C-alpha positions in Angstrom: 52.8 -38.5 -0.9 54.2 -37.0 -4.1 57.6 -35.5 -4.6 57.6 -32.0 -2.9 60.1 -30.8 -5.5 57.9 -31.9 -8.5 56.5 -29.0 -10.6 52.9 -28.1 -10.1 51.0 -29.7 -13.1 48.4 -26.9 -12.8 50.9 -24.1 -13.0 51.0 -22.2 -16.3 53.9 -23.1 -18.6 56.6 -20.4 -18.1 57.7 -20.9 -21.7 54.3 -20.6 -23.3 54.4 -18.2 -26.3 58.2 -18.0 -26.3 60.3 -18.8 -29.4 63.0 -21.1 -28.2 64.2 -21.9 -31.7 67.6 -20.3 -30.9 68.2 -23.2 -28.5 67.8 -25.8 -31.2 71.3 -26.9 -32.2 72.5 -27.3 -35.7 74.5 -30.6 -35.6 77.1 -32.2 -37.9 79.9 -34.7 -37.9 83.3 -33.1 -38.5 85.2 -36.4 -38.9 85.2 -38.0 -42.3 86.8 -40.9 -40.5 88.2 -41.3 -36.9 91.6 -39.7 -36.5 94.5 -42.1 -36.8 95.9 -43.7 -33.6 99.3 -42.7 -34.9 98.6 -39.1 -33.9 99.2 -38.1 -30.3 96.1 -37.6 -28.2 95.0 -34.0 -27.7 96.3 -32.5 -24.5 93.6 -31.5 -22.0 95.7 -28.6 -20.8 96.2 -26.9 -24.2 99.4 -28.8 -25.1 101.5 -27.7 -22.1 101.9 -31.3 -21.0 102.6 -32.4 -17.4 105.5 -33.8 -15.5 104.0 -36.4 -13.3 106.5 -38.0 -11.0 104.2 -40.5 -9.4 103.2 -43.3 -11.7 100.4 -45.6 -10.5 101.3 -49.2 -11.1 98.9 -51.0 -13.3 98.4 -54.5 -14.5 99.0 -55.6 -18.0 97.4 -53.5 -20.6 95.8 -55.1 -23.6 93.8 -53.5 -26.4 92.5 -54.6 -29.8 93.1 -51.4 -31.8 91.6 -52.9 -35.0 88.4 -53.9 -33.0 88.3 -50.4 -31.5 88.7 -48.7 -34.9 85.9 -51.0 -36.3 83.6 -50.0 -33.4 84.4 -46.3 -33.8 83.6 -46.5 -37.6 80.3 -48.3 -36.9 79.2 -45.7 -34.3 80.4 -42.8 -36.5 78.2 -44.1 -39.4 75.2 -44.5 -37.0 75.8 -41.0 -35.7 75.8 -39.6 -39.2 72.5 -41.3 -40.0 70.9 -40.2 -36.7 72.0 -36.6 -37.2 70.5 -36.6 -40.7 67.2 -37.8 -39.2 67.5 -35.2 -36.5 68.1 -32.4 -39.0 65.1 -33.5 -41.1 62.9 -33.5 -38.0 64.3 -30.1 -36.9 63.5 -28.6 -40.4 60.0 -30.1 -40.4 59.3 -28.6 -37.0 60.6 -25.2 -38.0 58.7 -25.2 -41.3 55.4 -26.2 -39.8 55.3 -24.7 -36.3 53.2 -21.7 -37.5 50.6 -23.7 -39.3 50.6 -27.3 -38.1 48.1 -26.9 -35.3 45.6 -25.1 -37.5 46.5 -21.5 -36.7 45.3 -20.3 -40.1 42.6 -23.0 -40.8 39.3 -22.0 -42.3 36.4 -23.8 -40.5 32.8 -23.5 -41.6 29.8 -25.3 -40.2 27.1 -26.1 -42.8 23.7 -27.6 -42.2 20.3 -27.8 -43.8 17.0 -27.1 -42.1 13.4 -27.7 -43.2 11.1 -24.7 -43.3 7.5 -26.1 -43.1 4.9 -24.5 -45.4 1.6 -22.9 -44.4 -1.8 -24.5 -45.0 -0.6 -27.8 -46.2 1.9 -26.3 -48.6 5.2 -28.2 -48.9 8.0 -26.6 -47.0 11.4 -25.7 -48.4 14.9 -26.7 -47.4 17.3 -23.9 -46.3 21.0 -24.1 -46.4 22.9 -22.5 -43.6 26.6 -21.8 -43.1 28.5 -20.3 -40.1 32.2 -19.4 -40.2 33.9 -20.4 -37.0 37.4 -19.8 -38.2 38.2 -17.1 -35.7 37.4 -19.2 -32.7 39.2 -22.3 -34.1 42.3 -20.2 -35.0 42.4 -18.7 -31.5 42.3 -22.1 -29.9 45.0 -23.4 -32.3 47.2 -20.4 -31.6 46.8 -20.9 -27.8 47.7 -24.6 -28.3 50.7 -23.7 -30.5 52.0 -21.2 -27.9 52.4 -24.2 -25.5 53.4 -26.9 -28.0 56.0 -25.0 -30.0 58.4 -24.4 -27.0 57.9 -28.0 -26.0 58.9 -29.2 -29.5 62.0 -26.9 -29.4 63.0 -28.2 -26.0 62.7 -31.8 -27.1 64.9 -31.0 -30.1 67.4 -29.4 -27.7 67.4 -32.6 -25.7 67.9 -34.8 -28.7 70.8 -32.5 -29.9 72.4 -32.7 -26.5 72.2 -36.5 -26.5 73.8 -36.7 -29.9 76.5 -34.3 -28.8 77.3 -36.6 -25.9 77.6 -39.5 -28.2 80.1 -37.5 -30.3 82.1 -36.6 -27.1 82.1 -40.3 -26.1 83.4 -41.2 -29.5 86.2 -38.6 -29.3 87.1 -40.0 -25.9 87.3 -43.6 -27.3 89.5 -42.4 -30.1 91.7 -40.5 -27.6 92.0 -43.8 -25.6 93.3 -45.5 -28.7 95.8 -42.7 -29.4 97.0 -42.7 -25.8 97.6 -46.5 -25.9 99.5 -46.2 -29.2 101.6 -43.3 -27.7 102.4 -45.4 -24.7 103.4 -48.2 -26.9 105.7 -46.0 -29.0 107.4 -44.6 -25.9 107.8 -47.9 -24.1 111.4 -48.7 -23.4 113.2 -51.6 -21.7 115.2 -50.6 -18.6 118.9 -50.5 -19.1 120.8 -53.7 -18.3 122.3 -54.0 -14.8 125.9 -52.8 -14.4 128.9 -55.2 -14.0 130.1 -58.2 -15.9 127.6 -60.5 -17.5 127.3 -63.8 -15.7 128.1 -66.8 -17.9 
């Protein structure tokens, strides 16, 4: 038995004929390089800060900030290249969506027939041509009405995936900043009171 929640494959596409180009994101990388770990991490509550009194005990923390920065830089470079490829694809789809499926194509059928002569006379060849552009263009427009929204939804999904990579990269950078902030604020407890034992 199939999934009862699965969409009916025979149902008409509710997005057919719609222009979903407004959903297609315009992406870019705002960081020329990852922000320094010397900056404090951004506050999730708008900079108000918190006064947590309960501190959860943790084990030893260890982080390789140089390795983290190297990984960030690698991912950032790959993200830039992928966004450039995405932008080229988005522009290609936008530029060709009104013509790529043959919506304005001119299609003519040509054939030759033999017209037999009378009384043993040799016949003649006749050239024929029929313009079927209108029928072809209608089918192409119908196909484009379904495919253009599909293409735009795929571009939206790619854009969303790339945005998630960017958000992950920002979270990784924030983790490095948080560790560096903890390191700067780390203090040894004060010595116990009383006379030193010799």
